[in-house]
N, C-alpha and C positions, 0 to 999 in steps of 0.2 A: 365494218364498222364494229361489229361484236368483238372481233379479234384485238381491235385498238382498245376497246374498253376493258377487256381482259388484261392486256398489257399494261394499260394505265393503273388499274387496280392493282396489279402485280408490283409495279414500280412503287406505288403508294405504300403498300404493304412492307416491301423491302426497306423503303425509307423510314417507316416507323419503327420496324426491328432495328435498323442501324441507329437511329436516334435513341431508342430505349437502351440499347447495349452502350451506347456512348455515356448515358446518364448513370448507370449503374457502376461504371468503373470509376475507382477512386482517383482523385487528382494526383499527380506524381508528387506535388508539393506537401501532400498531406504525411505528417510525420507520426511515427509510432514509437513508443518507448523501446529501449533496446533490451529490456529485461522484464520477466514477469516476477511476481512475488507471491509465494504460497506460505501460509503460516499454519503452525500446528502446536497442540499442547501435549506435553508428556502425560499428563493427568488432566482428565475432564472433570473430575470431581476432586475438590480439595476441602479442608476445613477452614472456617473463618481465620484469617490472619496469616494463612499459610504463604509461603513463597511461591511465586509463579512467574515462570519464564516462558516466553512465546518463542517457538522455534521458527526461524525465518529461512527460506530457501529462495535464492535469487537466481533466476535462470536466464541465461543469455540467449535470446530469440533474435539476435541481429543478423547472424550469419557471418560475422567478423568477431575478432577479439576485442573485448571491451575491459575496462578498468572499473571496479566498484570499490568504495571507500568503506573500510570496516573500521570501527571504533573499538578500541581494547578497553579503554577506560574513559570516564566522563560521559558526556551526553551522546546518545545514540542518534543516528540520523533518521529516526522515524517519527511520524506523527501517529497518534493512535486515538481510537474511538473504542470507548467501553461503555455500552448502555445496558440497563437491567431490562427485565422482561416487559416492562410498561413503556420502554423507549426512552427513559429518563437517563440522562449521563451519570455515570458513577461518580461518586465523590473523588476529588483529586487530593492527593497529599501535597505538602509544600513544594516537594520536587516535581510532581506532576504539573502543578500550576506554573512553575517556571518552565518546563519544557513545553507545555501548551502555548505559553506566551512567547516562546522562542527567545527566552532570556537567558542570562547566565548567573543570575543571583536567586537563590532559593530564600523565600521569606516565610516566616512563621505566620501564624493566624492573626497577629497583630501588625503584619507588614514590616517586621524588622528583618534585616538580612540575617541569614544564619549559615549561608554556605555560598561559595562561589564555584560555578560549573565551567568557567571558561577554559581551564586546562584539561586537556585530554590527549590521549595517545592513540594512534591507529596507523593506517597506511592503506594504499591503493593495493588492490588485488586483482591480477589479470584473470579473465574468465574466458575461456575458449568458446566458439560457437557450440550452442547446446549443452554447454557446461553449466553446473549449479554450484553456487557458494553458499555455505551454511553460516548463519549468525544466530545469535540470540538477543532477545529483547526482554530484560527484566521488567515486569509489569508491576508486581506488588509493592515496590517501592515509590511508584507514581500513582497508583490507584488504591483507594481504601476498599479492600475486598474483606472487611471485617463483618459485613452483614450477610447471612444466608440469602441466597437467591440465584437466579440463572443471569449470566452476563453474556452478552454478544461482544466479541472483540474483533477489530479490524485494524490494520496498519496501513499507512501511506508512507511514501518515500519519493523524493523528486529524482528522475533520471538526470544525471549531470550532463549528459551528451545533448539531450533534446529538450531539457527543462520541462518536461512533461510529468505529471503526477501518476505514480504507479500505485494502485489500490490493490491490497491482498484480498483473498477470500475472507469469510467471516467464519470464526469458530466460536463454540459455546462452552463456557465455563460454568460449573454448578459449584457453588459454595454452600456446602451442607453441614450441619452440626454432627 
């Protein structure tokens, strides 16, 4: 009888382990982005009103060749978040408001159209497995960085293959007199 109880306890324990292992395995249908996005700044401290470009590295983590669109002119394929030290969003320029609204028309403070963003040039670039593609995102023409302070910057981009949103790391920019 005692051996039967030990055997039953062992079978129950093995069943629990098998069940637990099955629950920690991700389902086969779970999609992951095909690339990661890492951003950097050439200068982490700038004067108010300085030009700021964010360096963007897109790394293929899919294990197969992928294509990533790079825009040479016009609107870049990145959404951005820039917040000050208190967590408040930085003030957007008219161009920044148009980009955040995913629009093609830049409007002035009174709502009058001043520029059309619809035309742009660019192309798809092949990236080998493990390869990295470098891009730049001009930020100072979209965000008012005229006030001294500390700003946290993060970018997002949609993976065209999976339709998932890829979010970058966060970098800190200090605007000082």
